[in-house]
N, C-alpha and C positions, 0 to 999 in steps of 0.2 A: 685553615685557623687564623688568627691574628698576631702579628709582632708581637714580643713582650716588649715592655719600654726597659734602654736600656741603665737609667735613675732607678738603679736597686739596691742601693747602696742601702745599710742599716746599721748606725753605729749601737754600739752594746757597750752600757758604761756602770760601772760599778757607784752607788750612790756617796762611797764617802769622798772627804772627811764630811760633804753636803750637799743638799740638794741643789743645789744651782751650780757649784764649782763642776759637780757632775753633767749637769746639762752643755754647761757651757764648754767643755770639753765635747761631750757628742757632736755639736754643731761643728768646733772646731774641726775632729773625726772627719766632717762629711765635708766638709771641703772642702780642705788635703784633699779628700778621694776625690774633689773634680766637684762637687757639687754648689745649688747656690746656696751663700750666706743668708740670715733670716731680714738681712734689709735688705736684701737685691727680692727680696718673695710678699712682704709684708704689704707692700701698698698704704692703701688709708684705712679699711676698712678690716680690721681680724677679728673673726667669727670663733672661737674657742669652744670644742661641745666636747665637755664629759662625760660620764658615768654615774646618773646621779639617779640608779632605779628605785631609792627610795630611802627615805631619812634617818640614816646612820651616818657616823660620825667619822671623820677622813683616821685611814691607821684600822679598819674594819679592813679592807679589804669587796668589801660591798661595790663603797666607790670612789671616784675617785679623788687619790688627796691631796686637801687645797695647797699641800706645798711644794708640790708638780707643776700645777697651774700660779702658783706666783711665782716661782721662778721663769716661766715661759714667760710671763709678764713683767718681771725686772728687766730680764734676756729685751725683749721687744720693746718697752721705753729706753733702756739703754743704746741699741742698736739702731732705733729706727724713729727718730725721731717728726717725720712727717703722716707719721700715726695717728688718725683723727678719729676712732674711736674702735675702743677694743670693747665685744662684747665676748660674756660667758654664757651661753643657754644650750639648755636642755630642756625634754618633755618627758618626762613621765609618765606612766602608764595609769598612776593608779592616784597618787600626791600633785597638789600644787609645787612648782619646783622651789618656791619660795621656802616652803618646810625645808624641802633637802640640802638649797643652801644654806640653809642657819642651821640644819644637823651638821652639814659639814665644815663649816668654819667660813664659811665661801662671803657673807656679810661684810666681814672687813676688808676684803676686795674692793667694795668700791666707795668704800673712805678714804682706804692710804695709792687706789688708784687710780683714782677713774671711770672702773670698768662699768659695766651694764652687767646686770643681771639680769637676764632674758626665759619665761616660759615659751619654750616653739610650741608649745600647746596651745598656747593662744593671740602669737605672733600673726599678723597678714600672711598669705602667703600668693603666689601663680603657679598655677600650670604646668608642667613639667612633662615634654613628651620622651619615655622611658625607650634608651638604645636597647633595639637589643629586646622586648621586655621580653618577661619569661607570665607575671601574673597581672600585672597594668602597664595596661599603653600608656597612659599618663600619670606622675603621683601629682598632689601638693605638698612643696615644697618652701618653707618659712621663707620671706624677704634674706632677714639679714642672714640668711645659708646662702640663699643663690648668689647675694649681692656682694661677699665678701670677696675682697683680695685673697687674705690665706683664711681656708678652715682646715681649722685645727683639732685634731679627735685628739683625747686625751684618755685613757680605759687603763685600769688593771687587766690583769689575764684573771678569769676563771675557769675551774670547769661545774656545771651542774649540772640539775640533774632536769633541764626542759630545755636542749640541744646540744650536750655533750658541752662547748667552749664558747667563749663571749670572749672577743675580742676583737680590733677596731666596726670589722664589716656587720657585727651583728651594734655595736653599738651605735650603726646609725636605725637602726628602728628606732631610736628616741626621736627619731627629726621628724619625719610627717605627723600635720597634728590628729590627739584620741580623737576631740571632738566631731571630729572628719571621720576616722578609721574607728570610731567604737575603745571602750574602757577595757582591758588595758590591751589596745589593738586586735579588738577580738577579731577585723574584717579580716588579717592578713597572718593569724594563728590559722583560720578557715583557707585560708588562701592557698597556704602551705607556708611556712617562715624558710625554708631556703632559697626557694624562690623569688618570694617578697623581700630580701635581703638582697638578694644581688641586683632583682630593679630598684632598687631605694640607691646603694652605693652605686648605679646607672644616673638615675636624676641626679643624686645629690653627692658625686664626686668629690674625696679626698686629696686634700693638699699634703700636710703632714702629719705624720700620726709621731703618737709618744706613747710609748709602753710605760702606763705608772708601775712600776714594779717593786717599790716599795712595800707593800704589805699584797700578795693574789688571794684566791678564795678557791678551795674548794666542797664539791659540791653540796654548794648550794641548791637552791628551790625558787628561781634562783638569788631569792633577796637576802634570803639567811643560809651559813656554811660554818668550815672552818679554816680560821685564815691562816694563812703560809707566809710566811715572811721571805725576802726575795733580798735589797737591798739595789736592784738592775734596772737600770733606764734604756729604753730602745728607740733608739729616734730614727726615723727614717722619711724622703720626701716621696715615697710609692706607698700608699700605707698598707698593699696586700703583702709587699715583703717583710712589713714592718707585723703584720701579723703572723706570718711563718716563720718569722727569729720566736713571737711570740707561741706560739704550738711548741716551741723546742722546750722553750724556756719553762715548757708543765706537761713537757711528753707527753702530745697526743700531736696523732696525725690531719695535718691541716685537710686533709679532702675529707676525712668523715662529719661534716656537717655539709657537704654537697656542694655551697655558699662559694667555698672560694674556689673551689673546681668550676664554678661558671662564668666566675670572675677568670681567671685562668683560659679558660676558653674563649673570650669577648676578648685577650690581649691586655687585661686591665695589670695584672702583677703577674709572681711568677708562684709558684708554688708548689717547692722545692728548692731544699738551703742551696742545692747546686746553682739555683738557678739567678743566685744573689748576692753579692757581696758584703761578709759581713767585715770591718773591723774595731775593731778598740777591746773590748777583753775576752777572755776565752770563755767561746759559749760553755764546753763542760762544763767548767767550775762552778759554773752560776747556776746551769740548769735544774729543777729538783723533778721527780714524777709526781703530780698531782693525779689524786685519785677522782676517778670516773664511775660517771655511773655504770650498774650495767645495758645491755639491750633490754631485756623486758621492762627495767624503769621508765625507761627512754620514749619505748612504744606507749607502756601506759600512760604517760605523758602528755604525748601527741595524740592520743586519742584523747584525753581529756581535753586537751584546749582544742582542739579540733570542735568537738561537739559544743563547745560555749557561743 
């Protein structure tokens, strides 16, 4: 078994008094624990991958809240003046990304901060060999992801009836273009979601992971569900460590989706809180137990998606 990265500190902070202040505090905590600063890691191209599953408004728990994306962009502009491009990009399974950007309030980011809003389903790609692949020896990954000096994932935490839960690893499902893998990436569903999620994470590793814990979602389908107000951010340079904290915030076991276990076996990151360093506000005061689907519902949905 490979050695797990030692850079597994995660900063967990409440979003009071505001998101920008909370995000700055999170990065200060990471730096104080020996991690790099945002300026040191930013480079010239930063690509931010939110979770924009469908055209829904920020605050719904379904999509990454524009307030968190904006707070990161503000800090990037303030701390790293050498940045030449900031790109916000996603590849929704069934609709154009432009509809999702508009519904979630992202359009103003282009005007106010000069960022580019791109649809990953339309972007040119390169073929990437997948290390230790499970289903796909190669994947087509958009150039704007591969060329990024800093590739960032921002996602809310969700439990849902199609795959149990979503944090950063599952957010990568929206990276390979659906023009090549089917709408809504049916080829991936047929091949096995946990294995394909693993393959995508190996082909397009996340450099920085931010949990938008303003509002989460429980029992989505996975587009609609019940919002869960949280008021937290979790930030770290190891995406798998942040996913483990995200699972703890929802009260779910990270091993239950298999892909985090696959990634742990490959040495990508931890699979338990004991294998990471948590700094900031107490987890036990911020965690909530999200509702989860029963085994029969998960099995039925798995058969339904694999049949299409």
